[in-house]
C-alpha positions as CSV (number, residue, x, y, z in Angstrom):
1,V,-0.3,-0.3,0.3
2,L,2.8,2.4,1.0
3,G,5.5,1.3,-1.3
4,V,8.3,-0.5,0.4
5,Q,11.7,0.5,-0.4
6,S,13.8,-1.1,1.8
7,K,13.5,-3.0,5.3
8,D,15.5,-4.1,8.1
9,K,14.8,-6.0,11.3
10,S,13.3,-3.1,12.9
11,S,11.5,-0.5,10.7
12,I,10.6,-0.5,6.9
13,T,11.0,2.3,4.5
14,T,8.6,3.4,2.2
15,S,8.1,6.2,-0.4
16,D,5.9,8.3,2.4
17,G,8.1,7.6,5.4
18,V,9.2,4.9,7.9
19,V,7.3,2.2,9.3
20,T,8.3,0.6,12.7
21,W,6.5,-1.4,15.3
22,A,6.0,-2.6,18.7
23,F,5.1,-6.1,20.1
24,G,2.9,-5.5,23.1
25,H,4.1,-2.8,25.6
26,L,7.7,-1.9,25.1
27,L,7.6,0.1,28.9
28,E,6.5,-1.2,32.0
29,Q,6.0,0.7,35.2
30,A,9.0,1.1,37.5
31,P,8.8,-0.9,40.7
32,P,8.9,1.0,44.1
33,D,12.6,0.9,44.7
34,A,13.1,2.7,41.6
35,Y,11.5,5.8,43.3
36,D,13.4,5.4,46.7
37,E,16.0,2.5,47.6
38,T,14.6,2.0,50.9
39,L,11.3,0.5,49.4
40,K,13.2,-2.9,48.4
41,R,12.5,-3.6,52.4
42,W,8.7,-3.9,53.2
43,A,7.5,-2.2,55.9
44,L,3.9,-1.2,56.8
45,A,5.3,2.2,57.8
46,S,6.1,2.9,54.1
47,L,2.7,2.2,53.1
48,P,1.0,3.7,50.8
49,I,3.7,3.9,48.2
50,V,2.3,6.9,45.9
51,P,4.8,8.2,43.2
52,A,4.6,12.1,42.7
53,Q,6.2,11.5,39.5
54,W,5.4,8.2,37.5
55,K,8.4,6.4,36.2
56,V,8.6,3.7,33.1
57,E,11.3,1.6,32.2
58,V,12.0,-0.3,29.0
59,K,11.5,-4.1,29.2
60,N,14.5,-6.1,29.3
61,S,13.1,-8.1,26.2
62,A,12.2,-5.0,24.5
63,K,15.5,-3.1,24.3
64,D,16.6,-3.4,20.8
65,Q,13.2,-2.4,19.1
66,F,12.8,0.5,21.8
67,K,16.3,1.8,20.6
68,A,15.5,1.6,17.3
69,I,12.0,3.5,17.8
70,A,13.5,6.0,19.9
71,A,16.1,7.0,16.9
72,L,13.4,7.3,14.6
73,L,11.2,9.4,16.8
74,K,14.1,11.9,17.7
75,K,14.4,12.3,13.9
76,A,10.6,12.4,13.0
77,S,8.4,15.9,12.6
78,E,5.1,13.9,12.5
79,V,3.8,10.3,13.9
80,V,1.1,8.6,12.8
81,I,-0.1,6.0,15.2
82,A,-1.1,2.6,13.5
83,T,-1.5,0.5,16.7
84,D,-4.5,-1.4,17.8
85,A,-7.8,0.9,17.6
86,D,-8.4,0.7,21.2
87,R,-7.3,2.1,24.8
88,E,-4.0,-0.2,25.3
89,G,-3.2,0.0,21.6
90,E,-3.2,3.9,22.0
91,M,-0.9,3.8,25.3
92,I,1.5,1.4,23.5
93,A,2.3,4.1,21.0
94,R,1.9,7.6,23.1
95,E,3.7,5.8,26.2
96,L,6.8,5.3,23.8
97,M,6.2,8.7,22.5
98,A,6.3,10.6,25.9
99,F,9.0,8.6,27.0
100,V,11.6,9.7,23.9
101,G,9.9,13.3,24.3
102,F,8.2,13.7,20.9
103,K,6.7,17.0,20.2
104,G,5.6,16.8,16.6
105,K,2.4,16.5,14.6
106,V,0.4,13.2,15.6
107,Q,-2.4,11.7,13.5
108,R,-4.1,8.3,14.1
109,L,-4.5,5.5,11.6
110,W,-8.1,4.1,12.8
111,L,-8.6,0.4,11.3
112,S,-9.7,-3.1,12.5
113,A,-9.7,-4.6,9.2
114,L,-6.4,-5.4,7.4
115,D,-7.3,-6.0,3.7
116,V,-5.8,-3.4,0.9
117,A,-9.2,-1.6,0.7
118,S,-9.6,-1.3,4.1
119,V,-6.3,0.3,4.8
120,K,-6.3,2.8,2.0
121,K,-9.8,4.1,3.2
122,A,-8.2,4.6,6.5
123,L,-5.0,5.8,5.1
124,A,-7.4,8.3,3.3
125,A,-8.9,9.4,6.5
126,L,-6.6,9.8,8.9
127,K,-7.7,11.3,12.6
128,P,-6.2,14.6,14.1
129,G,-4.2,13.0,17.4
130,A,-6.0,14.6,19.7
131,E,-9.0,13.2,18.8
132,T,-7.8,9.8,20.5
133,A,-5.5,11.3,23.2
134,G,-8.2,10.5,25.8
135,L,-7.7,6.9,25.5
136,Y,-4.1,7.1,26.2
137,Q,-5.1,8.9,29.6
138,S,-7.6,6.4,30.2
139,A,-5.1,3.7,29.6
140,L,-2.7,5.6,31.8
141,G,-5.4,5.5,34.5
142,R,-5.9,1.7,34.3
143,S,-1.9,1.0,34.5
144,R,-1.3,3.3,37.2
145,A,-4.1,2.0,39.5
146,D,-3.4,-1.8,38.8
147,W,0.3,-0.6,40.1
148,L,-1.2,1.4,43.2
149,V,-3.2,-1.5,44.1
150,G,-1.1,-4.4,43.2
151,M,2.3,-2.8,45.0
152,N,0.6,-1.6,48.1
153,L,-1.8,-4.2,49.0
154,T,0.2,-7.1,48.1
155,R,2.7,-5.7,50.6
156,A,0.3,-4.7,53.5
157,F,-1.7,-8.2,53.5
158,T,1.6,-10.0,53.1
159,L,3.1,-8.3,56.0
160,A,-0.2,-8.3,58.0
161,G,0.1,-12.2,57.4
162,R,3.6,-12.6,58.9
163,S,2.9,-10.5,61.8
164,Q,0.4,-13.3,62.8
165,G,2.9,-16.3,61.7
166,G,1.6,-16.5,58.1
167,E,4.7,-17.0,55.3
168,G,5.0,-16.4,52.0
169,V,3.5,-13.6,49.7
170,R,0.0,-12.6,49.5
171,S,-0.5,-11.4,46.0
172,V,-3.3,-9.0,45.5
173,G,-4.3,-7.6,42.3
174,R,-7.4,-6.0,40.8
175,V,-8.4,-9.0,38.5
176,Q,-6.3,-11.4,39.9
177,T,-8.1,-11.5,43.3
178,P,-11.7,-11.7,42.0
179,T,-10.4,-14.6,40.0
180,L,-9.1,-16.3,43.0
181,S,-12.2,-15.4,45.0
182,L,-14.5,-17.0,41.9
183,V,-12.5,-20.5,42.5
184,V,-12.7,-20.5,46.2
185,A,-16.1,-19.7,46.3
186,R,-17.4,-22.3,43.8
187,D,-15.0,-24.7,46.1
188,R,-16.7,-23.9,49.4
189,Q,-20.1,-24.1,47.6
190,I,-19.2,-27.9,46.2
191,E,-17.8,-28.8,49.7
192,H,-20.9,-27.7,51.5
193,F,-23.4,-29.0,49.1
194,K,-26.3,-31.0,50.5
195,P,-28.0,-33.1,47.7
196,V,-32.0,-32.8,47.9
197,P,-33.9,-35.8,46.9
198,Y,-36.6,-35.3,44.1
199,F,-38.7,-37.2,42.0
200,E,-40.1,-37.5,38.3
201,L,-42.4,-39.3,36.7
202,L,-42.5,-40.9,33.7
203,G,-45.4,-42.1,31.5
204,L,-45.3,-44.4,28.4
205,F,-47.6,-44.2,26.2
206,E,-49.0,-46.0,22.9
207,A,-50.1,-44.8,19.4
208,G,-48.5,-47.1,16.7
209,Q,-45.4,-47.4,18.7
210,I,-44.2,-46.6,22.6
211,F,-42.7,-43.0,23.4
212,S,-41.9,-41.8,26.6
213,T,-43.0,-38.4,28.2
214,K,-42.5,-37.0,31.6
215,W,-45.1,-35.6,34.2
216,K,-45.1,-31.4,34.4
217,V,-45.0,-30.8,38.2
218,P,-48.0,-28.5,38.8
219,E,-47.7,-24.9,40.3
220,G,-47.6,-25.4,44.1
221,A,-46.2,-28.9,44.2
222,G,-42.8,-28.4,43.2
223,D,-39.9,-26.3,44.6
224,E,-38.4,-23.2,43.0
225,A,-37.0,-25.0,40.2
226,G,-40.1,-27.0,39.5
227,R,-38.9,-30.3,41.1
228,C,-41.2,-32.5,43.1
229,V,-39.5,-33.3,46.3
230,D,-42.7,-35.2,47.8
231,Q,-42.2,-38.9,46.8
232,S,-46.1,-39.0,48.0
233,I,-47.4,-36.8,45.4
234,V,-45.6,-38.6,42.3
235,D,-46.8,-41.9,43.6
236,A,-50.4,-40.8,44.2
237,V,-50.7,-39.3,40.5
238,A,-49.2,-42.8,39.1
239,S,-51.6,-44.5,41.0
240,K,-54.3,-42.2,39.5
241,I,-53.6,-42.4,36.1
242,T,-52.7,-46.2,35.8
243,G,-54.8,-48.0,33.2
244,K,-56.1,-44.8,32.0
245,T,-56.2,-43.4,28.4
246,G,-54.6,-39.7,27.7
247,T,-55.4,-37.2,25.0
248,V,-53.4,-35.1,23.0
249,S,-53.8,-31.4,24.1
250,Q,-51.4,-30.2,21.8
251,N,-49.4,-31.3,19.0
252,E,-46.9,-28.5,17.5
253,T,-44.1,-28.8,15.2
254,K,-41.6,-26.0,14.2
255,R,-39.0,-25.9,11.7
256,I,-35.9,-24.5,13.4
257,S,-32.8,-23.3,11.2
258,E,-29.5,-22.7,13.2
259,N,-26.6,-20.7,11.6
260,P,-23.0,-22.1,11.8
261,P,-21.0,-21.3,15.0
262,L,-19.1,-17.8,14.7
263,P,-15.4,-18.1,14.3
264,F,-13.5,-18.1,17.4
265,S,-12.3,-15.2,19.7
266,L,-9.4,-16.2,21.8
267,S,-12.0,-16.9,24.9
268,T,-14.0,-19.2,22.9
269,L,-11.0,-20.7,21.8
270,Q,-10.1,-21.4,24.8
271,K,-13.0,-22.6,26.8
272,T,-13.4,-25.0,23.7
273,C,-9.9,-26.3,23.8
274,S,-10.3,-26.8,27.5
275,A,-13.6,-28.9,27.2
276,K,-12.3,-31.0,24.4
277,F,-8.7,-31.4,24.7
278,G,-8.0,-30.5,28.3
279,L,-5.7,-27.5,27.4
280,G,-5.1,-24.5,29.8
281,A,-5.9,-21.3,28.7
282,Q,-2.2,-19.9,28.4
283,E,-1.4,-23.4,26.5
284,V,-3.9,-22.3,24.2
285,L,-3.0,-18.7,23.6
286,D,0.6,-19.9,23.2
287,I,-0.3,-22.6,20.6
288,A,-2.6,-19.7,18.7
289,Q,0.6,-17.4,18.7
290,A,2.6,-20.3,17.1
291,L,0.1,-20.7,14.8
292,Y,0.0,-16.7,14.0
293,E,3.8,-16.2,14.2
294,T,5.4,-19.4,13.4
295,H,3.3,-21.2,10.9
296,K,1.6,-18.1,9.5
297,A,-1.6,-20.3,9.3
298,T,-4.3,-18.0,11.4
299,T,-4.7,-14.7,12.0
300,Y,-4.0,-12.4,15.0
301,P,-5.1,-14.3,18.4
302,R,-5.6,-12.1,21.1
303,S,-8.7,-11.2,19.8
304,D,-11.9,-10.6,21.7
305,C,-14.3,-10.4,18.7
306,N,-16.2,-13.5,16.7
307,Y,-17.2,-11.6,13.6
308,L,-15.5,-10.8,10.3
309,P,-15.5,-7.4,8.4
310,E,-18.0,-7.2,5.3
311,E,-15.1,-5.7,3.2
312,Q,-13.0,-8.7,3.6
313,F,-15.8,-11.5,2.1
314,H,-14.2,-11.3,-1.1
315,E,-11.1,-12.9,0.3
316,A,-12.8,-16.0,1.2
317,S,-12.1,-17.8,-2.0
318,G,-8.4,-17.3,-1.8
319,I,-8.3,-18.7,1.8
320,V,-10.4,-21.7,1.1
321,K,-8.1,-22.3,-1.9
322,A,-5.1,-21.9,0.2
323,L,-6.5,-24.5,2.7
324,A,-7.6,-26.9,-0.4
325,S,-3.9,-27.1,-1.5
326,A,-2.8,-28.3,1.7
327,D,-5.4,-30.6,2.6
328,P,-7.2,-33.4,0.4
329,D,-10.2,-33.6,2.8
330,I,-10.6,-29.8,2.6
331,H,-10.5,-30.0,-1.5
332,R,-13.0,-32.5,-1.4
333,L,-15.2,-30.5,0.8
334,S,-14.5,-27.2,-1.2
335,E,-17.0,-28.6,-3.8
336,K,-19.7,-28.5,-1.3
337,L,-18.8,-25.0,-0.1
338,D,-21.0,-21.9,-1.3
339,L,-18.6,-18.9,-1.3
340,S,-21.3,-16.5,-2.1
341,R,-23.4,-17.4,1.0
342,K,-23.1,-14.7,3.7
343,S,-23.7,-16.0,7.3
344,P,-24.2,-13.5,10.4
345,A,-20.4,-13.7,11.1
346,W,-19.8,-11.2,8.4
347,N,-20.8,-7.9,10.2
348,T,-18.4,-5.2,10.2
349,K,-20.4,-3.3,12.5
350,K,-19.2,-5.7,15.5
351,I,-16.0,-5.7,14.6
352,T,-13.5,-4.3,17.6
353,A,-9.9,-3.7,17.3
354,H,-9.4,-7.2,15.7
355,H,-11.6,-9.5,13.7
356,A,-12.3,-13.2,14.9
357,I,-9.4,-15.6,14.5
358,I,-9.4,-17.3,10.9
359,P,-6.9,-19.1,8.6
360,T,-4.9,-17.2,6.5
361,H,-4.0,-17.0,2.6
362,T,-1.0,-19.0,3.3
363,P,-1.2,-22.7,2.5
364,P,-0.7,-24.1,5.9
365,N,2.5,-27.1,6.5
366,L,0.2,-29.2,8.2
367,E,3.2,-31.5,9.0
368,A,5.2,-28.9,10.4
369,M,2.6,-28.6,13.3
370,N,2.9,-30.5,16.3
371,G,-0.3,-32.5,17.8
372,N,-1.9,-29.7,19.9
373,E,-1.2,-27.4,17.1
374,R,-3.0,-29.1,14.6
375,K,-5.8,-29.8,17.1
376,V,-6.5,-26.2,17.5
377,Y,-5.9,-25.3,13.7
378,E,-8.6,-27.5,13.0
379,L,-10.8,-26.2,15.0
380,I,-10.2,-22.6,13.6
381,R,-10.4,-23.9,10.1
382,R,-13.5,-25.8,10.8
383,H,-15.6,-22.7,12.1
384,Y,-14.5,-20.7,9.5
385,L,-15.4,-23.2,6.7
386,A,-18.8,-23.7,8.4
387,Q,-19.8,-20.2,7.4
388,F,-20.0,-21.5,3.6
389,L,-22.2,-24.2,4.3
390,P,-26.1,-24.0,4.8
391,P,-27.9,-23.8,8.3
392,Y,-28.5,-27.0,10.0
393,E,-32.7,-27.3,9.9
394,Y,-34.7,-29.9,11.8
395,D,-38.3,-30.4,12.9
396,R,-38.9,-29.9,16.5
397,T,-42.1,-31.6,18.0
398,Q,-43.8,-30.9,21.4
399,I,-46.5,-32.9,22.2
400,D,-48.5,-32.5,25.6
401,I,-50.8,-35.2,26.7
402,T,-53.6,-34.6,29.4
403,I,-54.8,-37.7,31.5
404,E,-56.8,-37.2,34.6
405,A,-56.0,-33.6,34.7
406,E,-52.4,-34.3,34.7
407,L,-49.9,-32.9,32.1
408,F,-47.6,-35.2,30.3
409,Q,-45.0,-33.6,27.8
410,T,-42.3,-34.7,25.6
411,T,-40.5,-33.3,22.7
412,G,-38.8,-34.9,19.3
413,K,-36.5,-33.7,16.6
414,I,-36.5,-34.8,13.0
415,E,-33.3,-33.6,11.0
416,Q,-34.1,-32.2,7.7
417,M,-31.0,-30.9,6.5
418,T,-27.5,-31.7,8.0
419,G,-25.9,-28.1,6.8
420,W,-22.7,-27.2,8.6
421,R,-23.1,-29.9,11.2
422,M,-21.5,-32.1,8.1
423,L,-18.3,-30.7,9.6
424,Y,-18.7,-31.8,13.0
425,G,-19.0,-35.3,14.7
426,K,-21.7,-35.8,17.3
427,A,-19.1,-35.5,20.0
428,D,-18.2,-31.9,19.0
429,L,-21.9,-31.0,19.4
430,A,-22.5,-32.8,22.5
431,D,-22.6,-29.3,24.2
432,D,-25.4,-28.2,22.0
433,E,-28.0,-31.0,22.5
434,P,-30.3,-29.4,24.9
435,N,-32.7,-32.3,25.5
436,D,-32.0,-36.1,25.7
437,D,-35.8,-36.5,24.6
438,D,-35.0,-35.2,21.4
439,E,-33.3,-38.2,20.4
440,Q,-36.6,-40.1,20.5
441,T,-38.7,-40.4,16.9
442,L,-42.3,-39.4,17.8
443,P,-45.4,-40.9,15.8
444,A,-47.8,-38.7,13.9
445,L,-50.2,-37.5,16.2
446,T,-53.4,-35.4,15.8
447,Q,-55.1,-33.0,18.4
448,G,-57.4,-34.8,20.6
449,Q,-56.3,-38.1,19.7
450,A,-56.8,-40.7,22.3
451,V,-53.6,-42.3,23.7
452,P,-53.5,-45.2,26.2
453,L,-51.1,-45.3,28.9
454,T,-49.0,-48.5,28.9
455,H,-46.8,-47.8,31.9
456,T,-45.4,-45.5,34.7
457,E,-42.0,-45.3,36.5
458,V,-41.1,-43.1,39.4
459,A,-37.3,-41.9,39.1
460,A,-35.8,-40.9,42.4
461,K,-33.1,-38.5,41.6
462,Q,-31.2,-35.8,43.7
463,T,-29.9,-32.4,43.1
464,K,-26.1,-31.9,42.2
465,P,-23.4,-29.7,43.0
466,P,-22.1,-27.3,40.6
467,S,-19.1,-28.5,38.7
468,R,-15.5,-27.5,39.6
469,Y,-13.9,-24.9,37.4
470,T,-11.7,-25.9,34.5
471,E,-9.5,-23.1,33.0
472,G,-12.1,-23.0,30.1
473,T,-15.2,-22.3,32.2
474,L,-13.2,-20.1,34.5
475,I,-12.2,-17.7,31.6
476,D,-16.1,-17.8,30.7
477,A,-16.9,-17.2,34.5
478,M,-14.5,-14.0,34.5
479,Q,-16.2,-12.5,31.4
480,T,-19.6,-13.2,33.2
481,I,-18.9,-12.0,36.7
482,G,-21.1,-9.0,36.7
483,K,-23.8,-11.6,37.2
484,H,-22.4,-11.9,41.1
485,I,-23.2,-8.0,41.7
486,T,-26.6,-6.8,42.5
487,D,-26.2,-3.2,41.4
488,S,-27.8,-3.1,37.9
489,R,-25.5,0.1,37.1
490,L,-22.2,-2.1,37.8
491,K,-23.5,-5.2,36.6
492,A,-24.2,-3.5,33.2
493,I,-20.8,-1.9,33.2
494,L,-19.3,-4.9,33.7
495,K,-21.4,-6.9,30.4
496,E,-20.3,-4.4,28.8
497,N,-16.9,-4.3,28.9
498,S,-16.7,-8.1,28.8
499,G,-16.2,-8.6,32.8
500,I,-12.4,-8.8,34.2
501,G,-9.4,-9.3,32.1
502,T,-8.9,-9.2,28.8
503,E,-8.4,-11.4,26.1
504,A,-4.8,-10.9,26.3
505,T,-4.3,-11.2,30.1
506,R,-6.8,-13.7,31.2
507,A,-4.5,-16.7,30.6
508,G,-1.7,-14.9,32.6
509,I,-3.6,-14.1,35.4
510,I,-4.7,-17.9,35.7
511,A,-1.4,-18.9,35.0
512,N,0.0,-16.9,37.6
513,L,-2.4,-18.1,40.2
514,I,-1.1,-21.5,39.6
515,E,2.1,-20.5,40.0
516,R,1.9,-18.7,43.4
517,D,0.1,-21.7,44.7
518,F,-3.2,-20.2,45.1
519,I,-4.8,-22.8,42.9
520,G,-4.1,-25.9,41.4
521,K,-5.2,-28.6,38.9
522,K,-6.5,-32.0,39.2
523,G,-7.1,-33.3,35.8
524,K,-8.9,-30.3,34.0
525,Q,-10.5,-29.3,37.1
526,V,-9.1,-26.0,38.7
527,I,-8.9,-26.2,42.5
528,S,-8.1,-23.6,45.1
529,S,-5.2,-24.4,47.7
530,D,-5.5,-23.8,51.4
531,T,-3.2,-20.7,50.7
532,G,-5.5,-19.3,48.3
533,R,-8.4,-19.7,50.5
534,S,-6.4,-18.0,53.4
535,L,-5.7,-15.2,51.4
536,I,-9.5,-14.6,50.5
537,D,-10.5,-15.0,54.0
538,A,-8.1,-12.1,54.9
539,L,-9.3,-9.7,52.2
540,P,-12.0,-7.3,52.6
541,E,-14.9,-7.7,50.4
542,S,-13.9,-4.4,48.5
543,V,-10.8,-6.1,47.2
544,K,-12.2,-9.6,46.3
545,S,-15.2,-8.1,44.5
546,P,-15.7,-7.1,41.0
547,T,-17.1,-4.2,41.8
548,L,-13.8,-2.5,41.9
549,T,-13.4,-3.0,38.3
550,A,-16.7,-2.0,37.4
551,L,-16.1,1.2,39.5
552,W,-13.1,2.1,37.5
553,E,-14.2,1.3,34.1
554,Q,-16.9,4.0,34.6
555,S,-14.2,6.1,35.4
556,L,-12.0,5.2,32.7
557,E,-14.6,5.6,30.0
558,E,-15.3,9.0,31.5
559,I,-11.2,9.9,31.1
560,A,-11.6,8.6,27.6
561,D,-14.2,10.6,26.3
562,G,-12.6,13.6,28.1
563,K,-15.5,13.8,30.8
564,R,-13.0,13.3,33.7
565,E,-9.2,14.2,34.5
566,L,-6.5,11.6,35.2
567,A,-5.5,13.1,38.4
568,G,-9.0,13.0,39.8
569,F,-9.1,9.3,39.4
570,E,-5.9,8.5,40.7
571,A,-6.6,10.6,43.8
572,D,-9.7,8.4,44.1
573,V,-7.5,5.1,44.0
574,V,-5.1,6.5,46.3
575,K,-7.9,7.3,48.7
576,F,-9.0,3.7,48.3
577,I,-5.8,2.0,49.0
578,T,-4.8,4.5,51.9
579,A,-7.9,3.4,53.9
580,I,-7.2,0.0,53.6
581,T,-3.5,0.3,54.3
582,D,-4.4,2.5,57.4
583,Q,-6.9,-0.1,58.6
584,I,-4.1,-2.8,58.7
585,K,-1.7,-0.5,60.4
586,K,-4.1,-0.1,63.1
587,Q,-5.1,-3.7,63.2
588,H,-1.2,-4.5,63.5
589,A,-0.7,-2.0,66.2
590,E,-3.3,-3.5,68.3
591,A,-2.6,-6.9,67.9
592,P,-0.2,-8.9,70.0
593,A,2.6,-10.3,67.9
594,P,2.5,-14.1,67.9
595,A,5.4,-15.9,69.7
596,R,8.0,-17.3,67.4
597,P,9.0,-21.1,67.7
598,T,12.2,-21.6,70.0
599,A,14.9,-24.2,70.5
600,D,18.4,-24.6,72.2
601,C,21.1,-22.8,70.5
602,P,23.2,-25.3,69.1
603,A,26.4,-23.2,69.4
604,C,25.9,-22.1,73.1
605,K,23.4,-24.7,74.0
606,A,21.3,-24.0,77.2
607,Q,22.8,-20.4,77.5
608,G,20.7,-19.1,74.7
609,Q,17.6,-19.9,72.6
610,A,17.5,-19.8,69.2
611,E,14.3,-18.0,67.3
612,K,12.6,-19.5,64.2
613,V,12.5,-16.5,61.6
614,Y,11.0,-16.6,57.6
615,S,13.2,-14.9,55.2
616,S,10.7,-13.5,52.4
617,K,13.9,-13.1,50.2
618,K,14.8,-16.9,50.4
619,Q,11.5,-18.0,50.8
620,C,12.5,-20.2,53.6
621,H,13.3,-20.3,57.5
622,Y,16.2,-19.7,59.5
623,W,16.9,-19.5,63.0
624,H,18.5,-17.0,65.2
625,C,20.2,-17.0,68.6
626,K,20.3,-13.3,70.1
627,A,22.7,-14.5,72.9
628,C,25.5,-15.4,70.6
629,D,24.1,-13.4,67.4
630,Q,24.6,-16.7,65.1
631,W,22.3,-17.8,62.3
632,F,21.3,-21.4,61.7
633,D,19.6,-23.5,59.0
634,D,16.3,-25.1,59.5
635,A,16.1,-28.7,59.4
636,A,12.6,-30.4,59.9
637,G,11.7,-27.6,62.4
638,K,15.0,-27.7,64.2
639,P,18.1,-25.0,64.0
640,V,21.3,-26.9,62.6
641,P,24.5,-25.5,61.8
642,K,24.7,-23.8,58.5
643,S,26.2,-25.6,55.6
644,A,29.2,-23.8,53.6
645,A,26.6,-23.2,50.6
646,S,24.1,-21.6,52.7
647,S,23.9,-17.5,52.4
648,P,25.5,-15.1,54.7
649,K,23.7,-13.7,57.7
650,P,20.9,-11.6,56.4
651,K,21.6,-7.7,57.4
652,P,18.5,-5.7,58.6
653,A,17.6,-2.6,56.3
654,P,17.3,0.7,57.6
655,R,14.0,1.5,58.9
656,K,12.7,4.4,57.1
657,S,9.2,5.4,56.2
658,T,8.5,6.6,52.7
659,T,5.6,8.2,50.9
660,M,6.5,10.0,47.7
661,R,3.3,11.8,47.6
662,K,0.9,12.9,50.3
663,A,-2.2,10.6,50.1
664,K,-5.1,12.9,50.7
């Protein structure tokens, strides 16, 4: 589009300027000790840590690319930002420009479809930089608020725990903590679950063939879920209708047409791969990234969108041709595809920063993919090809039979056109089957027809606890976490923003929880650990509830729209963390410190007692004797002389209270 003249590893020179790129954020928030060396030591007295002037640092993995971009910015008089058309995309570019000190003209390329026509159209309609500057301020607010909460509350709750004999780091985060809370709550719900017995009444009727129906529990005879928990009621109905004849009170058949499943977003891909293959969320992201970067077989993976731009519809024939050239099965299938069929997936109005994940024009080298890559690729390919097959159509019949004033119901389903389902095995569609009764073939009946009852059966059942989370269902729970909030306004905000976390971060959040031993995995199941539960129990509701994200999102949207200043939002966040850290300080001052375990000193024997202490830096225990001022290793809860390879005696850091900006 721009006319490439030359290229190197960090930029492309065109006839109209130089194009360079970032790979995510090249900068990150500086740690507390970048502001003050004394903050390497964790102390309640230094909280809250509030930077007066925010600092960022170049990520180690991005130093070469940053150096190249910085050199280009210093020579440039004008910059066209072409990063993702969203809040984080704006920040990726503008934080680099601010860090380098770029003062020239800024324009914004705004597009989500990358076909040639869309790119040319966007290049001809560049936005003034000021039009999207609010997005940068909004993203800055999110980044700084996450830092303030994470750095201050992690230190605060960790130190509070250690003062009461706790160990390790109690990591706290705006997204991480509510996610952990979801798992803990689900696990406890399962563990405290008490099954409730209930009863179903099945009736078999005859009309040229035997077919099964189920008694509909009348209002007032069942619980809140419509189940009958009193067997005597069911037995009485069974006795009343035995040997009687019923009448068809309703016989309705509807033709149902189902469109193919939408192409994948990252989260729907993660959920599907978790359910079908037992793959973890981060594992799926890594595979999708490899399919995109290494194999060039699929499009950008970190998409939150399930739709495709209509402008790219004409490219379908080229993509299918590439797929068919690499796989004989697809070559045979291509004859059945209707490339003029435009499914509901093609909807430009629903495109966000990126469209859905689909195959590319590059013929895939299937042999170069490992087993899991091949599985995930074939899922993505199948969902794309399904868009060019007819809808799945079936007749759904509901029959109501009235017998002795009692209502029995059944449903049946007869396939009329396989359509897109020809691409899927029955196991692939198991989750879509709404009712086992759909499997039975029903006789042709007419309204008012008499049908004799041949048999009844009372089935004793029990309610079941909810299922443990898997990584896939946990991602879904993160997206729909708003349903746990009663405030309708905040619930709507979370729904609009797809819950907590983003497509790019949810997998990492779950991986961090596993790495920090807050949750573990048993097969596909995700289960909270004792460490994770104790952390959730120690935290106030304001920290573990998704309400914080909802309130922040409301403020961040206002900042993006120019209706609120960033400084005011930051002040509110500081006020929030200050209230919590002040409360912890107060509790710490009032609570007596627990006695440390003691044992006879191995060096001075009975003359001194060694105390057991925990080293947060080494994540292990040591023993110290004040009488002889010697340090010892811990062996099975006892002090032993330090080995030659052991660390030297730790030196206490100077105690200093540090607040870089007064919290109001």
